[in-house]
N, C-alpha and C positions, 0 to 999 in steps of 0.2 A: 131377785137374788135374796136368798134366805138370810136371816140375822146372823147365824154363825159364820157363814161364808163371807158375809159383809165385814164382820169384825176381823176375820183372818186377813181379808184383802186390805183393810185400813192399816192394820199392824204391819203387814208386809210392805206397803207403800211407804209408810212412815220410816220404818227401818232402812229401806233403801235410800230415801231422801236424807236421813240423818247419818247414814253410814254406820248403823249399829250392827256389829258383828259379834260382840261379846255377850252371849246369852240372850234371853227373851226380853222383849220390850214390855214394860209395865204400863198398864192402862192409866195409872195416876202420875206418870212422869210428865212434867211440863214440856210442852213442845218448844217453847221459847227460852229466854234467859233463865238460868238456874236449872235447866233440864237438858234438853237436846240441843238447844241453842239455834233453832231454826229462825232465820230472819224473815222479813216480809216477802222477799222474792222466793225463798224456799217454801214458805207457806202457800204462796200463789201456785208454784209448781206442783206442790202436794195436792192442792184442790183440783187443778187441771188433770192431773194423773188419776185421781180418784173419780173424777167425772168420766174420764176415758174408760177406766176399768169397770165401773159400776153402771154406767149409763144414766146416772142420776144427775140432774142439774142442781149445782150447789151454790152458784153465785147469785144470792139474793139478800134481801135486807135482814133476813132471819139468821144469817150466818155471822154471828157476833164473835167478839174476842173470847167470850166465855165458851162458845161452842168449839173454839180452836185452841183451848187452853191445854188440853191433854188428849191422848188417844181415846180415853174413855168418853170424854165429852163429845168428841168428833163422832165416835161410833153411835152414841145416843142421838145426835143430830141426824146422822144419816138414817138411822132406823126410823126416825119420825117421818122420813120421806119415802119409805117403802110403801108399796100399795097393799 
């Protein structure tokens, strides 16, 4: 999966999970408190859906809170797993 398509997929999945319908999702919006308000269950569902849509394995020790802080940080983490 190319980088641009990956970013579009990540933003689409996050928007679906968070119920964002009013305008575009920003890459620097916090996923958790103070932003989209996703809790730990919603983050897990997000990870599972991204694994399903991208074919990448995301559940490892390198998937830190920092990687899950914003859409942009998550996109960068996923891009590092592309071949």
